[in-house]
N, C-alpha and C positions, 0 to 999 in steps of 0.2 A: 982608167975607168973605175976600177974597184976602189981606188983611193977616194975618188969623187963621191961614190956611194957611201963610203964610211963617214965622210965629212957630213953629208946630208943627214945620215942617221943620227950622228952625234948632235947636229943642230936641232933636229926634231926632238930628241931626248932632252936636250937642254931647255927647249921651249916648254915642253911638257912639265919638266921639273919647276920651271919658273912660274908657270900658271898654277901648279899645285901649291907652291909656296905662297903665292898671292892669295889664293883661296883660303889657305890656312890662316894667314894673317888677318883677312877679313873676318873669318869666323871668330878668331881670338878677340878682335876689336868689338865684335857684336856681343860676345860673352862678357867682356869687361863693361860694356854699356849696360847690359842687362843686370849685372851684379851691382853696379852703382845705383840703378833705379830701385832694385830690391832693397838695398841698404837704406836708401832714402825713405822708401815706403815703410820699412820696419821702424825707422826712427820716428817717422810721422805718426805711426800707429802705436808707438811706445812698446814695440816688441823687441827692441834691441837691448833690453835690460839684462843684467847678469842675474844669476840665481840668488845672489845676496841682495839684490835690489828689489826683487819681487815681494818678499815678505813685508818690507817697509811700504811698498806700494799698496799691498792688500790692507795693511793696518790703516793707512791714510784713507782709503776708500771706505772701509768699515766705519771709521770715525765720521766721515761725511754722511753716511747713510743713517747713523744713529742720531745725528743732530737734527 
């Protein structure tokens, strides 16, 4: 009888761990999707430039304004 209870407890714990693992995987997938969307929007808005690229961008914009 006691052995049967131990087996049931182990099954329940394994199910709980499996569900937790699946939830964590879903959360990670969601974060990856959000990151990809953010990178795309940054690229679209031209925010993905490096610090070296910004001065050149500013110079180009100033030239356009002066003309």
